[in-house]
C-alpha positions in Angstrom: 100.5 137.4 21.0 97.2 136.6 22.5 97.9 133.0 21.7 101.1 133.0 23.7 99.5 134.7 26.7 96.7 132.1 26.6 99.2 129.3 26.7 101.0 130.9 29.7 97.7 131.2 31.6 96.9 127.6 30.7 100.3 126.4 31.9 100.0 128.4 35.1 96.6 127.1 35.8 97.7 123.6 35.0 100.8 124.0 37.3 98.7 125.2 40.2 96.3 122.3 39.7 99.1 119.7 39.5 100.7 121.3 42.6 97.5 120.9 44.7 96.8 117.5 43.3 100.3 116.4 44.1 100.0 117.7 47.6 96.7 115.8 48.0 98.3 112.6 46.7 101.3 113.1 49.0 99.0 113.5 52.0 96.8 110.6 51.0 99.6 108.0 50.2 102.4 109.2 52.5 101.4 111.4 55.4 98.1 109.7 56.2 99.4 106.1 56.2 102.2 107.3 58.6 99.7 108.9 60.9 97.4 105.8 60.8 100.4 103.6 61.6 101.3 105.8 64.6 97.7 105.7 65.8 97.7 101.9 65.3 101.0 101.6 67.3 99.5 103.6 70.2 96.3 101.5 70.2 98.4 98.3 70.2 100.5 99.6 73.1 97.3 100.3 75.1 95.9 96.9 74.2 99.2 95.4 75.4 99.0 97.2 78.7 95.4 96.0 79.2 96.4 92.4 78.3 99.3 92.5 80.7 97.0 93.7 83.5 94.5 91.0 82.7 97.3 88.4 82.7 98.5 89.6 86.1 94.9 89.5 87.4 94.3 86.0 85.9 97.6 84.9 87.5 96.5 86.2 90.9 93.1 84.6 90.6 94.7 81.3 89.6 96.9 81.4 92.6 94.0 82.3 94.9 91.9 79.5 93.4 94.7 77.0 93.9 94.8 78.0 97.6 91.1 77.5 97.9 91.2 74.2 96.1 94.0 73.0 98.4 91.9 74.0 101.5 88.7 72.3 100.2 87.5 69.1 101.6 87.9 66.0 99.4 85.8 65.9 96.2 83.5 63.0 97.2 80.9 64.3 99.7 80.6 60.9 101.4 84.3 60.5 102.1 84.6 64.2 103.0 81.8 64.1 105.5 83.3 61.1 107.3 86.9 62.5 107.3 85.8 65.9 108.6 83.5 64.5 111.3 86.3 62.3 112.6 88.7 65.2 112.5 86.3 67.6 114.2 85.5 65.0 117.0 89.2 64.5 117.6 89.8 68.3 117.8 86.9 68.7 120.2 88.3 65.9 122.5 91.9 67.4 122.2 90.5 70.7 123.3 89.4 69.2 126.6 85.6 69.0 126.0 83.6 66.5 128.2 80.4 64.8 127.2 80.9 66.0 123.7 78.9 65.1 120.6 79.6 65.9 117.0 76.6 65.2 114.8 76.4 65.7 111.0 73.4 67.5 109.5 74.2 66.0 106.0 74.6 68.1 102.9 73.3 71.5 103.8 73.5 73.1 100.4 74.7 72.1 96.9 75.0 75.1 94.7 76.8 74.8 91.3 80.5 74.0 92.0 80.3 73.9 95.8 78.9 71.5 98.4 78.4 72.7 102.0 78.4 70.3 104.9 77.0 71.2 108.4 77.9 69.8 111.8 76.6 70.4 115.3 79.0 70.4 118.3 77.9 70.3 121.9 79.9 69.7 125.1 81.2 71.1 128.3 84.6 72.7 128.7 86.4 75.7 130.2 87.3 79.0 128.5 90.8 77.6 127.7 89.2 74.6 126.0 86.9 76.7 123.9 89.8 79.0 123.0 91.9 76.0 121.9 89.1 74.6 119.7 88.5 77.9 118.0 92.2 78.3 117.3 92.3 74.8 115.9 89.5 75.7 113.5 91.2 78.9 112.6 94.8 77.6 112.0 93.9 74.4 110.2 94.0 75.0 106.4 90.5 74.0 105.5 87.4 75.8 104.1 85.3 75.8 107.3 83.8 78.2 109.7 81.7 78.5 112.9 78.3 79.9 111.9 76.6 80.0 115.3 77.7 79.5 118.9 75.9 79.6 122.2 77.6 79.6 125.6 75.9 79.0 128.9 77.4 79.0 132.4 77.2 75.7 134.2 76.3 76.0 137.9 76.8 79.3 139.6 78.6 82.4 138.2 81.9 81.3 139.8 82.0 78.0 138.1 84.5 77.7 135.3 82.6 75.0 133.4 80.7 76.2 130.2 78.1 74.5 128.2 78.9 75.0 124.5 76.7 74.6 121.5 77.9 75.5 118.0 77.3 74.9 114.3 80.3 74.3 112.0 80.2 74.4 108.2 82.7 73.0 105.8 83.0 73.5 102.0 83.7 71.2 99.1 84.8 72.6 95.8 84.0 70.7 92.6 87.6 71.1 91.4 89.0 69.7 94.7 91.3 66.6 94.6 90.0 63.2 95.6 92.5 62.7 98.4 92.1 60.2 101.2 93.6 62.5 104.0 91.9 65.6 105.2 95.1 67.4 106.2 98.7 66.4 105.4 101.1 65.7 108.2 103.3 68.8 107.5 100.2 71.0 107.6 99.0 69.4 110.9 102.5 70.0 112.4 102.5 73.7 111.2 99.0 74.3 112.6 99.8 72.7 115.9 102.9 74.9 116.3 100.9 78.0 115.4 98.2 77.2 117.9 100.8 76.6 120.7 102.5 79.9 119.9 99.2 81.9 120.0 98.1 80.2 123.3 101.5 81.0 124.8 101.2 84.7 123.8 97.6 85.0 125.0 98.0 82.9 128.1 95.8 84.2 131.0 95.0 82.5 134.3 91.6 84.1 134.6 88.6 83.0 132.6 86.6 85.9 131.1 83.5 84.0 131.9 84.0 84.2 135.6 82.4 87.3 137.0 84.1 88.3 140.2 81.8 90.1 142.7 82.5 91.0 146.3 80.0 89.4 148.7 78.2 91.9 151.0 79.3 91.9 154.7 76.9 91.3 157.5 73.2 90.6 156.6 73.8 91.7 153.0 71.4 94.7 153.3 74.1 97.3 152.6 74.3 98.2 149.0 77.9 98.2 147.7 78.9 100.7 145.1 79.0 98.9 141.8 82.4 98.9 140.1 82.3 99.9 136.4 82.7 97.1 134.0 84.3 99.3 131.3 87.7 100.9 131.8 87.7 104.7 131.3 90.1 105.5 128.5 92.9 108.1 128.5 92.1 111.7 127.2 93.7 110.8 123.9 93.3 107.0 123.7 95.2 104.9 121.2 92.9 102.7 119.0 93.4 99.2 120.3 89.9 98.1 119.4 91.4 95.2 117.4 92.3 93.7 120.8 88.8 93.9 122.2 87.3 90.5 121.2 83.7 89.2 121.7 83.9 85.6 122.8 80.3 84.7 123.4 76.7 85.6 124.3 74.3 84.2 126.9 70.7 84.4 125.8 68.1 84.6 128.5 64.4 85.6 128.7 65.2 88.0 131.5 68.8 89.3 131.0 71.0 88.3 128.1 74.7 89.0 128.3 77.7 89.4 125.9 81.2 88.5 127.1 84.2 90.5 126.0 87.9 90.1 126.5 90.5 92.9 126.2 93.5 90.8 125.0 95.9 93.8 125.4 95.5 94.2 129.2 94.0 90.7 130.0 90.7 91.9 131.4 87.1 90.9 130.7 83.8 92.6 130.6 80.2 91.5 130.7 77.7 93.8 129.0 73.9 93.7 128.8 71.3 95.2 126.5 71.1 99.0 126.7 74.5 99.3 128.4 76.9 101.9 127.2 80.6 101.1 126.6 83.9 102.9 125.8 86.8 100.8 124.5 89.8 102.9 123.6 87.7 105.8 122.4 85.1 103.6 120.6 81.9 104.6 122.4 78.4 103.2 121.9 75.5 101.3 123.3 74.5 97.6 123.1 71.2 97.7 121.2 70.5 93.9 121.1 72.1 90.6 121.9 71.7 87.7 119.5 73.0 84.2 119.0 75.6 85.2 116.5 76.7 88.4 118.1 75.4 91.8 119.1 74.0 94.9 117.5 75.8 98.1 118.5 75.0 101.8 118.0 78.1 104.0 117.6 77.9 107.7 116.7 74.3 107.3 115.5 75.1 104.3 113.2 74.2 100.6 113.7 76.8 97.8 113.5 76.8 94.0 113.8 79.7 92.7 116.0 80.0 88.9 115.3 81.2 86.4 117.9 85.0 85.7 118.0 85.8 88.9 116.1 87.3 92.2 117.4 85.4 95.4 117.8 87.4 96.9 115.0 85.9 94.2 112.7 82.4 95.3 113.3 80.2 95.4 110.2 78.1 98.4 109.3 74.4 97.9 108.9 71.9 99.7 106.6 70.5 103.0 108.0 66.9 101.5 107.9 68.0 98.7 110.2 
């Protein structure tokens, strides 16, 4: 009797052991591999999403690089320098400059995969001629820019002639093609049409460099009330600061000036150091006038406003400036 009971206990214990062991084996060889496979599938999906994003980014960068390479000057610096100088001199003449000179400064900088060329441009022209030259540089699909520009009035303040001095830089990429033409004929035609369209839209008969002042009557001893140079905005002005463009600075030991054009209402302003301004609700003070633009203080912060850019494109400066 005891022997039978012992056998039953043994069989029960053995059954329980086999049951737990079987469950462990089922989890190890069936459920765990399925869970691992699901985890692996999720990881593969995440990797696929990352790879797709990387592929899209690579595609965008490839397209952007192709555009830059297409705008680069020809690969050989010697040929590129000659072609660009000839093109720049022709553009200066076409803009109506007189007594103009375009002088190369050689290879300014060679850094890795890029070569930078520098040119000096001087001459005499009107505001319209300067505007046309800047538009030609902007609309022509080349990697170039104006790095510095100085404008001085020739003669008295009512004279339209301006003395222009500027530096122009052009870039050569190592991956550029070794072409013999700087700009193709279709690109030149497209740029010319764009320039003519912009000039027609922004046409103005008054040069912003001509400061109109009323002459005093009689002996000139009477002081005439000065007219404000900055238009007072409406109580709730609309932000049109993208239409307020700085077109040049006049540096002087006594009184430097910055010239500003409001392209929206076709008016011009002349500001000096320390003068306050209010353009469409953007209020501030001219802190300093430099060759490449002006330093402004707006709402307690300092900004750099480069030449030929709008007030809205001003660049914030560090607080310790």
